[in-house]
N, C-alpha and C positions, 0 to 999 in steps of 0.2 A: 530759370533763375540765372543770375549773373555768374559767369565762369571767368576765372583769373586769366589774364594774358601773361606774356613773358615778364613784363614789368612788375605786375602784381606779385607773381610767384617769386621773383628774385628779391623783391623788397621784403617779403615775409621770411624767406630763407635766410637772408642776410641778418635780419633782426634776431632770428633764433640763434645763429652763430655768435652774434654779438653778445646776447644775453648769456649764452653758455660760458663765454670767457669771463664775463662779469661775475657770474655765480662762482666759478672756479676761484677767481681772485678773492672773493669774499670768504669762501670756505677755507682758503689758505691764510686768511688774516691780512691780506694785502689791501682790502677795502674795509673801512669801518662800517658799523651799522648805519650811521648817518649818511655816509657816502653811498651805501648800497640801497638805502630806502627809496630814493626817487627812481633808481634804476629798476628795482623790482616792481614798483607801483606802475611804471609805464608799461610793464609786461603783465599786468593783471594779478600780481602776487601780493596778498595781504598776510600779515601775521595775526592769527586768531588765538583763541584760548588754548586749544589742544594741538594744533598743527597749522602749517600755512594753509591759506585758502586761495585757490586759483580760479579766476573768473575768465571764462572764454566768451568771446564776442559771438553773438548771433545776429548778423546784420539784418536789421528790420524784421527779425523773427523768422527768417527763411532758411530752411535746412533741407538737404536731400538725404536719401536713405543711406548712401555711402558715409556721409558725415555722422549720421545717427549710429551706425555700426562702429565707427571710430570712437564715438563718445562712450559706447558700451565697452569697447576694448580698454579704453583708458580707465574706466571705472573698475574693471576687473584687475588690470595689471598694476595700477598705480594708486588706487583708492580703495574704499571699502565696499565695492560692488554697487555703488549708486552715484547719482549726480542730482543736482538741484536746479530747477528752472526759475528764473527771477522775473520781476515785473518789468525789467528793461529788456526782456526777450533774450537774456544771456544764460549761460550755463556755469554752474559753480561746482568745484570739487573741494571737499572739506578736509581731506586727509592726505594730500600728496607730501612726499618727502622733498625738502628743498633741493637736495642734490639731484633729484630725478625730474624736477620741473623743466629743465632744458630738453630732456628726452620727450616729455609730454608735448612741449611746444613743437618739437620736430615732427612728432606724429600728427599733430593737428595741421601743420603746414602741408603734409602729404595729401590732405583732403581739402585744401584751400580754406583753412580756418586758422585763427590766431587769437591771442589775448592782448594785442596791442591797444593801449589807451582804454582799457576797461576799468582803470582806476587812475588816481592821480589828478592833478589840477590841469586837465586838458579837455578836449572835446571828446565826449564819450560816444558810445554806440547810438546811432540814429535809430529811432523806433518808429513803428507805423501800425496801421490797421492790420490785424491778423486775417481779415477777410478781403484784403486788397486784391483787386482783379476779378473777384467772383461775386461780390455783393451787389444787390439790386439797387442800392441807393448811391452808387458811385458816380461822381462827375468824371473822374479819370483815374486810372491806376497810378497811385503815388510811388510805387516801387522804383521806377526808373529815376525819379528825382532823389529818392533815398540813396540810391547807388551813386549818383553824381555827388551828393553831399558826402557820402562815405569816402569816396576817393579824394575829395577836397580836404576833408578833415584829417585823414590819416597822415600822421607825422608832419603836419603843417608846421614849418619851422618858426613862424611868427607867434603861434599860439600854443607852443609846447609847455609853457609855464604860465598859465593864466592865474588870476587871483584865486580862483576856485574852479571846481569841476563845472562843465558846461554841457547841457543836454538839449537836443533838438528832436522834435517829433513832427511827423507829417501825416496828414489825413486827406484822403481824396473823396470822402463820402459826406453825405448830408448828416449822418449821425457820427459823432466823434467817438470812436472806439480806441483812440490812442492817447487820451488825456492830454491833448495838445495845450490846453489852457493852463496846465501846471508844469510847463517846461520853460527853460530859459528862452528858447525860441519855439513857437508853435507855428506851423505852416498849414493852412487850409487851401486846397485847390478850389478855385472859384472861377466863374465866368464873368466877363465884363459885358457891357451893353451890346457888343457886336458878337458875343458868343465865344470870344477867345479865352482860353484857359490860362490863368495866372495864379497868384498866391495872395491870400490875406495873411498878413504877418502879425503875430502876437509876440509880445516881449515881456519879460520880467515875471513869468509865472514860476512857481516852485513850491515844494512841500517842506519837509524837515521842521526845524524849530520855528520858522516864520512862514507858514503857508500863505501864499499869495496867488490870486487869480491873475493870469496874464492879461495885458491890455493890447488893443489893436494899435499898432504903430503905423501900419500901412494897409489901407483897405484893399488895394490892388497893386500887385507888383508883377510886371511883365516877366515871362519866363527867361528871357535872355539876360535879365539882371539879377537872377537868383543868387549866384555866387558872389557877385560884387556887393550886393546889399548885405548879405550875411557877413561878408568880410568887413564891411564898414561898421556893423554892429559890434563884431568881435574886437576891432581896433579900438573903438571907444571904450569898451569894457576893459580891455587890456591896459589902456592908458589910465583910466580913472577908477577902476574897481579897487576896493580897499584890500590892502595886503597886511594891515596892522592888526586885524581881528578876523579870524577865519569864520566866525559866526555872522559877520557882516560883509563877507566878501563876495557873495553871490550877486549876479546882475540884478536880481529882484530888489536888493537893498539899494544899489546904485540908482535904479530907475525911480524908486520911491524917494530917495534923498534928493535927487536931481530934479524930479518932476518930469512927467512924460513929455510935455511940450518942449522943455529945454533939451532933454535927452534926444528927442526926435530931431531937433535942429542940429545938434552935434553930429548925429549919424548922417543927416542929409549933407552937411558940409563935407564930411569925410567921403561920402559916397560920390559926390561930384568930382572928386579928385581921381577916382579909380574906375568909375562905371564904364567909361568908353574903352578902357584898356583890357578888360577881362569879361567881355560879353560871352554868354553861353550860346553857342551857335545851334541853329536848328538841326544841322547835320549831326552834331554831337548828341543832342537829345534823341534824335531818330536812331542813332547807332546803339545807344544804351537800351532803347525800347525794344530792339530786336531780341534782347535777352529775356524779355517778359511776354512773349507771344503766348496765346492760349494753347493748351495741349490739344491733341486730336480728339475732341469730343465726338460722341456718336450722335447723329442727328435724330435718331428715333429712340433715344434712351428712355423717354417718358412713356413709351408704349409697353408697359409691363403690368400685366394683370396680377401676377402672383404677389407683387408688392402691396397692392391694395388689400388682398386677402390676408396677408401676414399682419398688416396693421389691424384689420378687423378681428382677427382670431387670436392675437397674442397681446394681452394687456401690458405685459412687461416691456415688450418691444415697442408698443405704441407710446408708452410713457417715456422711454429712452429717446424715441424719435422726436417727441414734443420738446423735450428739454435739451437734448444734446446734439441736435442738428439745426442748421440754419438754411434759409432759402438761398438758392443759387441763381445767378442770372441766366444760366443755361437750363432750359427745360429738361427734366429727367435726371438732374444732378442735385446733390445736397452737399453742403459743407458739414463735416462731422467733428464734434468736439470730443477729444479724449480727456476724460476727467482725471486729473492728478490729485483728486480730493476724496479718495476712498476713506471710509471712517477711521481705519487704523493706520493710516499712512500720513507722515508729515506733509503738509501741503506743498506741492511743487516737486516732490522727490520722485525719482524713477530708478528702478534697479537695472542692472546690466541686462538681465534676461528680458525685462519689459522693453528696453531699448532695442535689442536685437529683433524681438518679435514685431515691434512697431515698424522697424525698417522693412521687414518682409511684407507686412500688411500694406505699407505705403506703396511698395512696388506692385503689389497685387491689385490694389483698389484705388490708388490716388496718384498715378503717374510718378511715383517715387518721391513725392514732395511732402514735407512736414512743416508746420508752422508753430511758433511759440506765441501764446497770447499774453496780453497785458495782465491777465489774472492768473498766470502760472498754470495754464493748461496747454494742450496741444490741439492742432487742427489738421485733419485731412481735408483739403479744400475742394476736391473734385471727385466725389464718389457717386457712382450711378445708383439711382433709386433701387434698381433690381439687385444690387449688391449689399444693400444696407442690412438686411436680415442676417446674412452670413457674417458680415463684418461685426455686427453687434454681438453675435454669439462668441466670436473670437475675442473681442475686447472684454466681454464679460468674464471670460476665463482668465484674462490677464489683470483683472481688477481695475480696468480702465473705462468701465461703462456705468459708473455710478450716475444715475439720472438726476444730477443736482446742479447743472450749469445755470448760473444766475440765481441760485437759491442761497439760503443762509449757511449751508455747509460748504459752499463754493468759496471758502475764505481765502483772502490773501494773507499770508503769514510769513514773517521773516524768521530766520533761525534762532533769534533771541540769544539768551544766555547759554543755550546748549552748545553754541559754537562761537558767537561773535564777541570779540573783546570790547566792543563799544556798548554792548547791551546793558541795560539796567535791570531787566526782568526777563523771565522766560516767556516763550510764545507757543512752542510746539505742544507742550503739555496742556496748556489752556485750550488750544484748538481741539485736542483729542477729547477733553472733557465736554466741550460744547457739542462736538459731533455725537458723543454718547448720549447727551441729553436730547438731541434732535434726531433720534434714530428712526422716528416714525415718518416714512416717506409721504404718507397721505397728509400729515400735518405740515410737513415741509413744503409740499406743493400747494397746500391751501394758503400758506403765508405768501407764496408767490415770490416775485423778484425782491431780493434783499442782499445787499453787498456788505459783508462784514470784513473789515480790514484791521489787522492787528500787528503792531510793531513793538519791539522790545526796548526801544529808546527813541529819543527825540529826532534822530536822523530820518525816521519815517520811511524806511525802505519799503514797508508794506502799505504806505499811503493811507495811514489811519485817519488823517485829517479829512479825507474825501470819501470815507466809507459812509454808507447809510447809517451803519453803526461802526464807530471807530473805537479801538481799544489800544491804549498806549501804556506800556509798562514804565513805571517810575520807581526810583530807589528812595526809600524813606529810612535813613539811618540803618542801611543794610537789609531792609525788609522790602520785599516786592509788593508794590501796589499798582493799581490800574485805573487810569482816567478813562471815562466813557464819553464819547461825543455822538450826537445824533444829527442827521440831516445833511451830511456831506454828499457831494457828487462830483465825479470827474468827467461827466459827459456834457452835452450841449449846454444845459442849464447848470453850469458849474457852481458849486457851493462848498464852503468850508464848514465842517460840522461844528455845532455848538456844544460846549461842555455841559454835561448833565448836572454835575455837582462835584462834591469831594471824591477823591479817588477811593476805590473799594479794595478791600483786602483780596489777596490771591484766591482764597477759598470761596469768595463771594462772587467771583466774576461770572461763572456759568449761571448761577441763580439770578444775577442781575440781567443777563441777556434773556433768559426765559421769562422774567418778569416784564421786561420791555416788550417782548413778543405777545405776552398775554394782554397787556394794555392795548396793543395794536389790534389784536383779534376782536377784542370787546368793543372798541370804539371806532373801528373803520366803517366807512359807508359802502355797503355792497361789496364790490370787488376792488375797492380803493387800494392802490399800491402803498406800501409802507412809507416811501419817501413823500408821496402826496399827502398822506395822513399827517406826517410830521410837519410838513409845510403848512397844513391847514390849522392844526391845533397847537403847534409849538411844542416845547419840551416839558411844559408844566405837568401834564397828566403822568408822564413817565417819571419825572422827578419825584412827584408825590408818592407814587407806589414804591419806587426803589428805596427811598429814604424814610418811609413811613414809620419805621420803628426806631429811628435815630433821634 
């Protein structure tokens, strides 16, 4: 993974010192709340219901064991012994004291971490595929380009105050595991006719109040023009994006109101002015790639007889292997998912003890590396098959081995009303109820792949619009209700879910979900996946059953 150089470290250290002085001035009354607000937001600090919330950047979801131990230490010393992993591969603390936030940032800087630009109207954390570099369907590892983009976006002076927040995702695989079609800019690594790797560029995707699938603005962009083309897009957005209405300020609205053809012409004209002056050199790309070389794999790691015996003789281990590991490009290795969706745990949360233990396990089994997924789980990317049984046993003892990756209880869930000041309804409690109703693992596995996404407000932090089943909390005269959508997807065949019907009361949500699953089980064809069944029959059969007594 990328290691800071002197310039990186100095930049982060100076930012910490700057924010410490700003915080001290605010606490002394020398800065008003309005003056302090943009300063704290640029350093990842929100004001929530109970306490400030600090969001820490997880660059393209990549962490090392030392950083995980630091996150555990911060959870113990400054929070309530846990942290939360988000869909943008970031980390959040829900209970820091304002006066101690500069101390937290200083601790983070000591392990090459920060909270810069994790909030505010600026370019946010660049996200990517959690299986980058190890998956079998990869065209090229996207992480070096993510790092190049990270360095370009950090404290970029021209784009510090954009009309609204701006998000970029990069995928290097045939299967999109980074939801690139729902980002302001999505980048897919592709090959041209001669086999050269470049980028297909998508523009104007996004979720929230107005979910939009991104459109291809450039089918093939040469590597050397990556930053200049991104800069041209940002310049046009910065110039013409709406600042009079925050609900219409995202680039997806600008693209829609302008039209893709005209927007493309504006970008091309701007790009011609700058493209020859800021080319990305092959030497620069090569230098960054040296930070992402493969670890020292064992050539004969697949020659392990005991692994096959363990699979054959232990049903629980075999089930976990089926659902919580992924094929690796190197024979004898697997990528391992650490499920942060145990039945009695808020989705995405980890305790300090779990974090410390995971850091030790990463050192022992996966070259000291940990990854954060788009669905609020973790990954050990490089585990020998012969070590899987021992790793499973230890993860099971930590409540990190629930065999539910990709199933109905592997829910994306925002904090909702439990913490967020923007929320209209709770999420964590509903997730717990659904988990309790789906506690039969055989039934869960029979249902198969099913993505349930639940948000407590229209901001859509949990991506409810693209869930196979989406749940959105709404406020009706002070009472919590929930809208249900079906048929969404954030993968290759991207789709926005269709609303099932009127919102359902809070006490009816879990029964609504189980009713939907019952319709699916009874009407599917053989092993037809849920999403395929919804696309085949539409929402009518589900709607009829859910609202049959209304």
